[in-house]
C-alpha positions in Angstrom: 0.1 -0.3 0.6 3.1 2.8 -0.3 3.0 2.9 -3.4 4.0 6.3 -4.3 1.8 9.1 -5.1 3.6 9.0 -8.6 1.9 6.0 -9.7 -1.4 6.1 -8.8 -1.2 10.0 -10.3 -0.2 8.7 -13.9 -3.6 6.8 -13.9 -5.9 9.0 -15.7 -8.8 7.4 -14.7 -9.8 8.0 -10.5 -8.2 5.3 -7.8 -9.5 5.8 -5.0 -8.2 2.8 -2.1 -9.3 1.9 0.8 -7.2 -0.4 3.9 -9.6 -2.9 5.5 -11.1 -0.4 7.9 -12.4 1.4 5.1 -10.3 4.2 5.4 -8.8 6.0 2.2 -5.0 5.5 1.8 -5.1 6.6 -2.0 -6.6 9.3 -3.8 -5.1 10.1 -7.4 -5.4 13.7 -9.2 -7.9 12.2 -11.8 -10.3 11.2 -8.5 -9.5 15.0 -6.9 -10.9 16.5 -10.5 -14.4 13.6 -11.0 -15.6 13.6 -7.3 -14.4 17.2 -6.3 -13.0 16.9 -2.8 -8.8 17.1 -2.9 -6.9 14.3 -2.1 -5.7 16.5 1.7 -9.4 15.7 3.1 -9.4 12.4 1.5 -6.8 11.0 2.6 -7.7 8.9 6.2 -10.8 9.8 5.8 -13.3 6.0 6.1 -15.0 6.4 2.0 -18.4 5.9 3.7 -17.8 10.0 4.8 -16.9 11.4 2.1 -18.4 9.2 -0.4 -21.8 8.2 0.9 -23.4 5.4 -2.1 -20.0 4.0 -2.0 -19.9 1.0 -2.2 -16.6 -0.1 -1.6 -17.1 -1.4 2.0 -19.7 -3.5 0.4 -16.7 -4.8 -1.2 -14.4 -5.6 1.6 -16.9 -7.2 3.2 -18.1 -9.8 0.8 -14.7 -9.9 -1.8 -16.3 -9.8 -5.4 -15.3 -7.3 -7.9 -18.0 -4.9 -9.0 -18.0 -4.2 -13.0 -19.4 -1.0 -14.8 -21.0 0.6 -11.6 -23.2 4.0 -12.0 -22.2 6.1 -9.1 -23.0 9.7 -8.4 -21.0 11.5 -7.0 -21.9 16.0 -6.1 -24.1 15.8 -9.6 -21.7 13.6 -11.3 -22.4 10.1 -13.2 -19.5 7.9 -12.4 -19.2 4.4 -14.1 -16.8 2.3 -11.6 -15.5 -1.1 -11.6 -14.3 -2.3 -7.8 -12.4 -4.9 -6.1 -11.1 -6.2 -3.4 -7.2 -6.0 -2.6 -5.4 -9.3 -1.0 -2.6 -10.7 1.0 -2.6 -14.6 0.4 -6.7 -15.7 1.2 -6.8 -12.2 3.0 -8.7 -9.2 2.4 -6.4 -6.3 3.2 -8.2 -3.1 1.6 -10.6 -2.6 -1.2 -9.5 -0.1 -4.8 -12.3 1.3 -6.7 -10.9 2.6 -10.7 -14.0 4.6 -11.9 -14.0 7.3 -14.9 -17.1 10.5 -15.6 -19.5 9.2 -17.6 -19.5 12.2 -19.7 -16.4 11.8 -20.8 -16.9 7.8 -22.1 -20.1 9.7 -23.5 -17.4 11.8 -25.3 -14.9 9.0 -26.6 -17.9 7.2 -27.8 -19.1 9.8 -29.3 -15.6 10.4 -30.5 -15.3 6.7 -32.2 -18.5 7.0 -33.7 -17.7 10.1 -35.3 -14.2 8.5 -36.1 -16.0 5.4 -37.3 -18.5 7.7 -39.8 -15.6 9.2 -41.1 -13.9 6.0 -41.8 -17.3 4.6 -43.7 -17.2 8.2 -46.0 -13.7 7.4 -46.9 -13.9 4.3 -47.8 -17.1 4.8 -49.5 -15.4 7.5 -51.4 -12.5 5.1 -51.8 -15.1 2.6 -53.5 -17.0 4.9 -55.7 -14.3 5.8 -57.6 -13.0 5.5 -61.6 -9.7 5.5 -60.5 -7.8 3.2 -59.1 -6.2 3.8 -55.5 -3.0 2.3 -53.4 -2.0 2.8 -50.4 1.8 2.0 -49.8 3.4 2.7 -46.1 6.5 4.7 -46.0 8.9 1.1 -45.4 6.8 0.7 -49.1 4.8 -2.4 -48.5 1.2 -1.9 -50.0 -1.7 -1.3 -46.7 -4.9 -1.1 -49.1 -6.1 -1.9 -52.9 -9.2 0.0 -53.7 -11.9 -2.2 -56.7 -11.3 0.2 -59.4 -7.2 -0.7 -59.5 -8.4 -4.0 -59.6 -10.7 -4.0 -62.1 -8.0 -1.6 -64.3 -5.7 -4.1 -63.9 -7.7 -7.6 -62.5 -5.7 -8.5 -59.5 -6.8 -9.0 -55.9 -6.0 -8.5 -52.7 -3.4 -11.8 -52.4 -1.9 -10.5 -55.5 -0.5 -7.1 -53.8 -2.1 -6.4 -49.6 1.1 -7.1 -47.8 3.5 -6.8 -50.3 6.8 -4.6 -50.9 6.4 -2.8 -54.1 10.3 -4.3 -55.5 8.2 -7.9 -54.5 5.5 -6.7 -57.6 7.6 -6.1 -59.8 9.9 -9.0 -58.8 6.3 -11.0 -59.7 5.4 -8.8 -62.9 2.5 -7.0 -62.0 4.4 -4.2 -62.4 6.4 -2.5 -64.6 7.4 0.8 -63.0 7.2 1.5 -58.8 6.3 5.2 -58.1 5.8 5.1 -54.3 10.0 4.9 -54.4 10.2 8.0 -56.4 7.6 10.1 -54.2 9.9 9.5 -51.5 13.5 9.9 -52.6 11.8 13.6 -53.9 9.2 13.8 -51.6 7.0 15.0 -53.6 4.2 14.6 -56.7 5.2 13.0 -59.3 3.8 11.7 -62.5 5.0 8.2 -64.9 2.7 6.1 -67.4 2.8 2.4 -67.5 1.2 -0.2 -68.9 -0.3 -2.5 -67.0 -2.7 -5.6 -68.0 -3.1 -3.8 -72.0 -3.8 -0.8 -70.4 -2.1 2.8 -70.5 -2.3 3.9 -67.5 -1.4 7.4 -65.5 -0.4 7.2 -62.8 0.2 9.9 -59.8 2.0 9.4 -56.7 1.7 11.6 -53.3 3.5 11.7 -50.1 1.5 11.9 -46.9 3.7 13.9 -44.3 2.7 13.9 -40.2 3.0 17.0 -37.9 7.1 15.8 -37.8 7.3 16.5 -41.4 7.7 12.5 -41.8 6.2 10.5 -44.8 3.6 8.2 -43.3 2.6 6.5 -46.5 2.0 6.9 -50.0 -1.4 7.4 -51.8 -1.0 6.0 -56.0 -3.7 7.0 -58.1 -4.3 5.2 -61.3 -6.3 6.3 -64.2 -7.1 4.1 -67.2 -5.7 7.0 -70.6 -6.0 3.7 -73.3 -9.4 5.2 -74.0 -8.7 8.9 -73.7 -5.7 8.1 -76.0 -7.9 6.5 -78.6 -9.8 9.9 -78.6 -6.8 11.8 -78.2 -6.2 9.9 -81.6 -10.0 10.6 -83.2 -9.9 13.9 -82.4 -6.7 15.1 -84.0 -8.1 13.2 -87.3 -11.0 14.5 -86.8 -9.4 18.8 -86.9 -7.0 17.6 -89.6 -10.3 16.4 -91.6 -12.0 19.5 -90.7 -8.6 21.9 -91.6 -8.6 20.3 -94.8 -12.3 21.0 -95.6 -11.5 24.4 -94.3 -8.3 24.6 -96.4 -10.2 23.7 -99.2 -13.5 25.8 -98.7 -11.2 29.0 -98.1 -9.2 27.8 -101.8 -13.2 27.6 -103.2 -13.9 31.0 -102.0 -10.8 32.5 -103.4 -11.7 30.8 -106.5 -14.9 32.5 -107.0 -13.3 35.6 -105.8 -11.6 35.7 -109.3 -14.7 35.3 -111.6 -14.9 38.8 -110.4 -13.1 39.1 -114.0 -15.3 38.0 -116.2 -13.0 36.9 -119.1 -14.5 33.9 -121.6 -11.5 34.5 -123.7 -8.9 30.8 -122.9 -5.7 32.9 -122.6 -7.5 35.3 -119.9 -8.5 32.0 -118.5 -5.3 29.8 -118.2 -3.9 33.4 -116.8 -6.1 33.8 -114.1 -5.8 29.4 -113.4 -1.9 30.3 -112.7 -2.7 33.7 -110.5 -4.9 31.6 -108.2 -2.0 28.7 -108.6 0.9 30.5 -107.5 -1.3 32.5 -104.8 -1.2 30.3 -102.5 2.8 30.3 -102.7 5.0 33.7 -101.0 7.0 34.1 -104.1 7.1 37.8 -105.9 4.5 38.3 -108.8 5.0 40.6 -112.0 2.2 41.8 -113.7 3.1 42.9 -117.2 0.4 43.9 -119.7 -1.5 47.7 -120.7 -2.5 50.6 -119.2 -6.1 49.3 -118.4 -6.3 45.7 -118.6 -6.8 45.2 -114.8 -3.6 44.2 -113.8 -4.1 46.0 -109.9 -7.4 43.9 -109.9 -5.4 40.6 -110.3 -3.4 41.8 -107.8 -6.0 42.4 -105.1 -7.4 38.9 -106.3 -4.1 36.6 -105.7 -4.1 38.3 -102.0 -7.7 37.2 -101.1 -6.8 34.2 -101.9 -3.1 34.0 -99.6 -2.1 33.1 -96.5 -2.0 36.0 -96.2 -5.5 36.9 -97.0 -6.6 39.0 -93.0 -3.6 41.2 -93.3 -3.2 45.1 -95.0 -3.3 45.0 -99.0 -0.6 48.0 -99.4 -0.6 49.8 -103.0 1.4 52.7 -104.2 2.0 53.7 -108.0 5.9 54.4 -108.7 4.7 56.4 -110.8 3.1 59.4 -109.3 4.5 60.5 -106.4 7.9 62.3 -107.1 11.1 60.4 -105.7 12.7 62.3 -103.1 9.1 61.5 -101.4 8.6 58.4 -103.4 11.5 57.0 -100.8 9.9 58.6 -97.1 6.9 56.5 -98.7 8.5 52.9 -99.2 10.8 53.1 -96.3 9.4 55.5 -94.1 11.7 57.4 -92.0 12.9 58.7 -88.2 12.7 62.1 -86.3 14.9 64.4 -87.1 16.1 63.1 -90.1 14.7 65.9 -93.0 13.2 69.5 -91.5 9.4 69.2 -90.8 9.7 65.7 -90.1 7.7 64.7 -87.5 8.4 64.3 -83.8 7.2 60.6 -84.1 8.3 59.5 -86.7 6.9 57.8 -89.7 6.0 54.1 -90.5 7.0 53.3 -94.6 4.3 51.1 -96.9 7.0 48.3 -96.4 6.6 48.1 -92.7 2.4 48.9 -92.8 2.4 45.9 -95.5 4.3 43.0 -92.3 3.0 39.8 -92.9 0.7 41.1 -95.6 1.2 42.1 -99.6 3.3 45.3 -100.9 1.5 46.3 -105.0 4.6 48.1 -106.9 2.8 49.4 -109.4 4.0 50.9 -112.5 7.8 49.2 -111.0 9.3 51.0 -114.3 9.2 54.6 -113.6 11.7 53.7 -110.6 14.8 55.9 -110.5 18.3 53.0 -110.5 19.2 54.7 -107.2 15.3 53.7 -105.9 15.4 50.0 -107.6 19.1 49.5 -105.2 17.1 50.1 -102.1 14.2 48.3 -103.3 16.4 45.6 -104.4 18.2 45.7 -100.9 14.4 45.2 -99.0 13.8 42.5 -101.5 16.5 40.8 -101.1 17.8 41.4 -97.2 14.1 40.7 -96.6 15.0 44.0 -94.1 14.8 48.2 -94.2 16.4 50.8 -92.6 14.1 54.0 -92.1 15.5 57.1 -93.3 17.6 58.6 -90.6 17.7 56.3 -89.2 20.4 53.1 -87.2 18.4 49.7 -86.5 17.2 48.4 -89.2 13.6 46.3 -89.6 13.1 42.9 -90.4 10.4 42.2 -93.7 7.6 39.7 -93.9 5.7 41.0 -96.9 4.6 39.3 -100.4 5.7 41.6 -103.4 3.4 41.9 -106.5 4.7 44.2 -109.3 3.0 45.7 -112.2 4.2 47.6 -114.6 2.8 48.6 -118.7 6.1 49.4 -120.3 8.6 46.2 -121.3 11.1 46.2 -118.7 13.5 43.5 -120.1 13.9 46.0 -123.1 14.0 48.6 -120.1 17.2 46.3 -118.4 19.2 45.8 -122.1 19.1 50.0 -122.1 20.4 49.9 -118.8 17.6 51.8 -117.3 16.0 48.8 -115.2 18.3 46.6 -112.5 19.2 43.1 -114.0 19.3 41.8 -111.0 15.6 43.4 -109.7 14.3 42.6 -112.5 14.6 38.6 -111.8 13.9 39.1 -107.8 10.7 40.6 -109.7 10.4 38.3 -112.4 9.8 35.2 -109.7 6.2 34.6 -111.8 5.2 36.8 -114.4 1.8 37.2 -116.0 0.9 38.9 -119.2 -2.7 39.5 -119.4 -3.4 40.2 -123.1 -5.3 43.8 -124.1 -8.8 43.9 -124.4 -8.5 44.1 -128.8 -7.0 40.5 -128.1 -10.4 39.4 -126.8 -12.7 40.1 -128.9 -15.0 37.5 -127.0 -15.0 39.1 -123.0 -16.1 42.6 -124.7 -19.6 41.5 -125.2 -20.1 40.4 -121.6 -17.6 43.4 -120.1 -19.5 46.2 -122.2 -23.3 44.6 -120.5 -21.5 44.6 -116.9 -20.9 48.1 -117.0 -24.2 48.8 -118.4 -26.3 46.6 -115.6 -23.8 48.5 -113.1 -24.2 52.2 -114.4 -27.7 51.5 -114.5 -28.8 50.5 -111.2 -26.3 53.5 -109.5 -28.5 56.3 -111.6 -32.4 54.4 -112.2 -31.6 54.3 -116.2 -33.3 51.7 -118.1 -30.7 52.4 -121.2 -29.8 49.1 -123.9 -27.3 49.4 -126.2 -28.2 49.4 -130.1 -26.8 45.8 -131.7 -25.2 48.7 -134.3 -23.4 50.1 -131.3 -22.3 46.5 -130.1 -21.2 45.9 -133.9 -18.6 49.2 -133.4 -18.3 47.2 -129.7 -16.3 44.6 -131.4 -14.4 46.6 -134.2 -12.8 48.9 -131.6 -9.3 48.2 -131.1 -9.4 49.8 -127.7 -6.0 51.2 -126.8 -7.3 52.4 -122.9 -8.4 48.4 -122.6 -11.4 47.2 -119.9 -10.5 50.4 -118.3 -11.8 52.6 -122.0 -14.3 50.4 -122.3 -16.2 51.0 -118.6 -15.6 55.0 -119.2 -17.0 54.7 -122.5 -20.4 52.7 -121.5 -20.8 55.6 -118.7 -20.5 57.8 -120.9 -22.6 57.1 -123.8 -25.2 56.3 -120.2 -25.0 59.8 -118.4 -25.0 61.7 -121.6 -27.7 59.5 -124.3 -30.9 61.4 -124.1 -32.7 58.4 -125.4 -33.4 55.1 -123.7 -31.3 53.2 -126.7 -28.0 54.1 -126.7 -27.6 54.0 -130.7 -24.3 54.5 -133.1 -24.2 58.2 -133.0 -22.9 58.7 -130.0 -19.8 56.1 -130.1 -19.1 57.8 -133.4 -18.6 61.2 -131.1 -16.6 59.6 -128.0 -14.6 56.3 -129.5 -14.0 56.1 -133.1 -14.2 60.2 -133.7 -12.0 60.7 -130.5 -9.2 58.2 -132.3 -9.2 59.9 -135.7 -9.3 63.5 -133.2 -6.5 62.5 -132.1 -3.9 61.7 -135.2 -6.0 64.7 -136.3 -4.6 66.8 -133.7 -1.3 64.8 -133.7 -1.1 66.0 -137.3 -2.0 70.5 -137.0 0.0 69.8 -133.9 -2.7 71.0 -132.1 -1.1 71.1 -127.9 -2.7 68.7 -125.3 -4.3 70.8 -123.4 -6.2 72.5 -126.5 -7.4 68.8 -127.1 -7.7 67.7 -123.1 -10.2 71.3 -124.0 -12.1 70.3 -126.7 -13.0 66.8 -125.0 -14.3 68.3 -121.8 -16.0 70.8 -123.3 -18.2 68.0 -125.4 -18.5 65.8 -122.3 -20.4 68.6 -120.7 -22.1 69.7 -123.2 -23.6 66.1 -123.3 -24.1 65.6 -119.7 -25.9 68.8 -119.2 -28.2 67.8 -122.6 -29.6 65.0 -121.6 -30.1 65.8 -117.9 -31.1 69.8 -117.9 -29.6 70.6 -114.4 -26.1 71.6 -113.4 -26.1 69.2 -109.9 -27.1 66.4 -112.3 -24.8 66.1 -114.5 -22.6 67.0 -111.5 -23.3 63.9 -110.1 -22.8 61.7 -113.3 -19.6 63.2 -114.6 -18.4 63.2 -110.4 -17.2 66.7 -109.8 -18.7 69.4 -108.3 -21.8 71.4 -109.0 -19.4 74.7 -109.3 -17.0 73.0 -111.0 -19.5 73.0 -114.1 -20.9 76.3 -113.4 -17.1 77.6 -113.9 -16.9 74.9 -117.1 -20.4 75.9 -118.7 -19.0 79.8 -118.7 -15.2 79.3 -119.5 -16.8 76.9 -122.9 -20.0 79.3 -122.8 -22.9 76.3 -122.7 -24.4 78.4 -119.4 -27.2 78.5 -122.4 -27.2 75.2 -123.9 
């Protein structure tokens, strides 16, 4: 009975020991807490005086143990186990080990809660479509869910309690992810083939409060079907891209139908243009003035992979040389007096990722030819006044009505630039060599002008014959302008031969006659302007309508009528 108090205090349950007289000899701290009595007041007192309803005296008398006995002490319910203390056959005391039933109920609730969590966790683990394997810190399998068994065809006996190295030796797995996770102390993902299935394996370490790995959670996902779906998706995307590309080609081909022609040679040129639109090679469009070189350049751009990027055009013969260089290459601040503070990008820069159309390329000076050659050849430019180079991604399409090869022979056009531009030459035949296109084009222009002004005018068959016999030195542009002039100046709905006589054939004859009599260009132009205004006013009887028909301002019509004494016509 002389056990140290520290021994009894180490016990978490309440302990009361009485001697054979029923006097308390042991009263530990847990007993103090549960009963509310202090040890000093309890030691030496009879148990009945401290706890009147105690049954320890009965245990002393009967020598029989009692278990799970409920007892009320100071308003608290306890559960007590009581036993006699024997020395030989003699009862020398009794011991009561008890616990507050409230604590037991709390523990019971906690235990139930833990059990419920475990049930939920089990349900979650077993309901997963992904396979799950738990491996302890030593590398032994401690759990396998049903999904993993279905994926791999294994049983609990195949896996549970086995080390991962043994599983490799027995051929169940090819790679062990758990050792990698423990080595790196982080998440690891690998791909492995098991039972003919391609699995995506992910291992995640679980740490305790001391940052030590307690186990590794391995998740296995079957990606066999996923990879098949990805392959089918890739195939579907390829098919979609092919159909999209073919659709774009069809749309691009439709754009080429803007050029009205029945001429076999012209159709061949259009097919060539459509074909080369798919690549980035330089194109040189040749042909007389008015045959539609710019329209063909635009169609090539629209049919190319650069269609969604800029189409920049410049007429090399319409801008003075000193200005043309700045237009093409741009300039930096301070390059010359009057330069913008922020500088200015050139047309080469503005055409990035797109197409630059150099019209009338034959009008370039030799000095500018050198700079354009370098830009095309080196695919880079430097702004005027600048030091850094600008890399280019620009397709070049050039056009001219001049014989560049002859100009090369005469040293007026650089041979190296010519060959850079002349990668794919496309020469558009003149309208006089495409007689079968005259009538369809004339009808197209006539319908457009009639629709624009609300007219219902038509061409007399004799006039159409005149069109077919005329050489059209101005080509399609001349035909279009002639149709518009005939429509807006003709009084009658039927446009006859006499109207054309003053507009085309006689114009050419007058031109030849004026050359003979050496009339100035100004005189020739004024005579023609006077005739056009006279005819337009005679048809419309209004300066406003005349201005609208000719595309000039009303004040200009009034001034010109005064100039040519046409006010009273």
